[in-house]
C-alpha positions as CSV (number, residue, x, y, z in Angstrom):
1,M,116.5,27.4,-108.8
2,T,118.1,30.4,-107.3
3,R,118.5,31.3,-103.7
4,T,118.2,34.9,-102.5
5,D,118.7,36.9,-99.4
6,G,117.4,40.2,-98.3
7,V,120.5,42.2,-99.3
8,S,120.9,40.8,-102.8
9,L,117.1,41.0,-103.4
10,C,117.0,44.6,-102.4
11,R,119.8,45.5,-104.8
12,R,117.5,44.6,-107.7
13,Y,115.3,47.5,-106.9
14,R,116.1,51.2,-107.5
15,S,115.3,53.2,-104.4
16,H,112.2,54.8,-105.9
17,Q,110.8,51.3,-106.8
18,C,111.2,49.7,-103.3
19,L,107.7,48.5,-102.5
20,R,106.7,51.8,-101.0
21,R,103.6,50.3,-99.2
22,V,105.9,48.1,-97.2
23,A,109.1,50.1,-96.8
24,E,109.9,53.8,-96.9
25,S,113.6,53.4,-97.8
26,R,116.0,50.9,-99.2
27,A,117.5,50.4,-95.7
28,T,114.1,49.4,-94.2
29,L,113.4,47.1,-97.1
30,R,116.9,45.5,-96.8
31,E,116.3,44.9,-93.0
32,E,112.9,43.4,-93.5
33,L,114.0,41.1,-96.4
34,A,117.1,40.0,-94.4
35,R,114.8,39.2,-91.4
36,L,112.4,37.2,-93.6
37,H,115.2,35.3,-95.4
38,A,116.9,34.5,-92.1
39,G,113.6,33.1,-90.8
40,P,110.5,31.8,-92.6
41,L,111.9,32.2,-96.1
42,R,115.3,30.7,-95.2
43,D,115.0,27.8,-97.6
44,S,112.8,29.5,-100.2
45,K,113.9,29.2,-103.9
46,K,112.4,30.3,-107.2
47,N,113.0,29.4,-110.8
48,Y,112.0,32.2,-113.2
49,T,111.0,31.8,-116.9
50,V,110.7,34.8,-119.2
51,E,107.3,34.4,-120.9
52,K,107.2,37.7,-123.0
53,I,109.2,40.7,-123.6
54,R,107.7,43.8,-125.2
55,F,109.8,46.8,-126.0
56,L,108.0,50.1,-125.5
57,K,111.2,52.0,-126.7
58,P,114.7,50.7,-127.5
59,D,115.7,51.3,-123.9
60,V,112.4,50.4,-122.1
61,A,110.9,46.9,-121.9
62,V,108.0,45.2,-120.2
63,I,108.8,41.6,-119.2
64,Q,106.3,39.0,-118.1
65,V,107.7,36.1,-116.1
66,S,106.4,33.0,-114.5
67,A,108.0,31.6,-111.4
68,Q,108.0,28.2,-109.8
69,G,109.1,28.2,-106.2
70,T,108.8,26.5,-102.9
71,G,105.7,28.6,-102.2
72,G,104.1,27.5,-105.5
73,P,103.8,29.2,-108.9
74,N,103.2,32.9,-109.5
75,L,103.4,35.5,-112.3
76,G,105.2,38.8,-112.4
77,T,105.5,41.8,-114.6
78,Y,108.6,44.0,-114.6
79,V,109.3,47.3,-116.4
80,M,113.0,47.6,-117.1
81,E,115.1,50.5,-118.4
82,K,118.4,50.1,-120.1
83,Q,121.2,52.1,-118.5
84,K,125.0,52.3,-118.9
85,E,125.5,49.3,-116.6
86,G,122.8,47.2,-118.3
87,W,119.1,46.5,-117.9
């Protein structure tokens, strides 16, 4: 299981991918995630398992993951782009 906080979680998103319905900017998202992880999500943890990887191009992949966490199981889909620093 991995533990996250608002700051480290927000770093996983590029600014144009930051849940625009919830937050207008990375700073707003960081503040909201920090508040949640300091309060109701303080002891939350998740363990991710990669279920499928499909390469659309050599530098673009769609990843399907399942997660088991303190809030129960869920599924997620990520689109990732390979860049100089990695995926």
